[in-house]
C-alpha positions in Angstrom: -10.7 8.4 -26.7 -9.5 4.9 -27.7 -6.5 4.9 -30.0 -5.5 1.3 -29.4 -6.6 0.3 -33.0 -4.5 2.9 -34.7 -1.1 1.6 -35.7 0.3 4.8 -37.3 1.9 7.1 -34.6 1.2 10.3 -36.4 -2.4 9.4 -37.1 -2.8 8.5 -33.3 -1.2 11.8 -32.3 -3.6 13.7 -34.6 -6.6 12.0 -33.2 -5.6 12.5 -29.6 -4.9 16.2 -30.2 -8.2 16.7 -31.7 -10.0 14.9 -28.8 -8.1 17.0 -26.3 -9.1 20.2 -28.1 -12.7 19.2 -28.2 -12.9 18.1 -24.6 -14.3 20.5 -22.0 -11.7 22.5 -20.1 -10.7 21.1 -16.8 -12.0 22.9 -13.7 -9.3 24.9 -11.7 -8.2 23.5 -8.4 -10.2 25.3 -5.6 -8.0 27.7 -3.5 -6.7 26.2 -0.3 -6.4 22.6 -1.7 -3.0 21.1 -1.5 -1.6 19.8 -4.7 -0.9 16.4 -3.2 -4.2 16.2 -1.3 -5.1 12.9 -3.0 -1.8 11.2 -2.2 -1.6 8.3 0.2 -0.7 9.6 3.6 1.8 7.8 5.8 1.2 7.5 9.6 4.7 7.4 11.1 8.0 7.1 9.2 10.9 5.3 10.6 14.1 7.1 10.7 16.2 6.4 7.5 13.4 4.8 5.6 12.0 5.7 2.2 8.7 7.6 2.4 6.8 5.4 -0.2 
């Protein structure tokens, strides 16, 4: 859904909502899969440093 050429905010919102309604429902996450499983992992974190 490309709404780049729509300048009116309400019109764009309407188009996006319609597209979202029409789209196939997303599949549920399989049981046992962590929510952050796709996150970049860190090997070793130094003390007192930010994680990412």
